[in-house]
C-alpha positions, 0 to 999 in steps of 0.5 A: 695915157698913151695916144691910141688909148685916147683915140679909143676913148674918142671912139667911145665918146662918139659911139655914145653920141650916136646911140643916144641921138641917132643919125642927127647933128647931135649924134655927131656932136653938133649943137644943131642942124643949122650949125652943121649946115653952115660948116658944110657950106664953108668946107664946100667952098673948096669946090670951085664949081659944084656942077662940074664932076669931081670926087670927094673924100669925107674924112671923119664922115660920121653917118654921111650927112655931107653926102645927103647935103651935096645930093640935096644941093645938086653937086656933081659928085661922081665918087664919094668916099666916107672914112671914119675911125668909128665902126658904128658910124660907118655901119650907120652910113652904110645902112642909111645909103644902101647900094649907093651908086657912087658912095663907099664907106670905110674905116681903113685909111689904106683903102682910100684912093686919091680924090679931087677933094677932101673935107674934114668937119669936126674931126679935130675938136674932141681931144679929151685927155690928149695934151695940146701939143700932142693933139696938134702934132696929130692934127698936122699928120692928118692934114698931111694925109689929106694933102697926099690924098687930094689932087685939087684941094682940101678943107677942114674946120676947127674950134678957134683959139679966139673963143671966149675963155669962160666958154672953153672946155678943157677936153676940146681942141681950140686951134690957132688959126694963124698957125694953121694958115701959116703951116698950110701955106708953107707946106701944102700950097701957096693958095690957102684961104682962112675963113673966120667970119661965119659967126660960129666959134670955129674957122675953116681952112681951104687948101687949093692946089693947082697943077 
């Protein structure tokens, strides 16, 4: 199976989740609202002062739950760009946020301008039939893209290779946190944080860039 075919199957996977569960954590393949919000809290640590104006790219936005979350928390976001590879997710995000004053949604990576910060939540977890090394290469390409699209920093989360072996699924991607920390440190910024202490089977990488 070629890689694009695998990506199409991933699109089908998430489309089925969305049609089955709607705009909910389960519709984005999260176990619960609590787990989803815990991950948002970790990712949003990339923003040092949420009350100071900033622009944000949600890479793999789904139905834009992050947008609802930062508005509920009172974050001073002045521009929100939601990007997803799945048309139906972007359509759902647009339906849930019609005529939003500072948010746009797109499936075209070429339409995305540079922003202050970017986050990617759950984007790399589902690999289906893609090989581990192949998916790792894809992941690094995406991280490089996030680096190119941000001025101040980006964050991404991953399932951890320290998960209990008996609970690990063959269709999921369990990343090596030490490898990704080292890669980000060597290629993107000297200021990199690895968060692996929030009681879920995943971790978050924060890459901070300073002018």
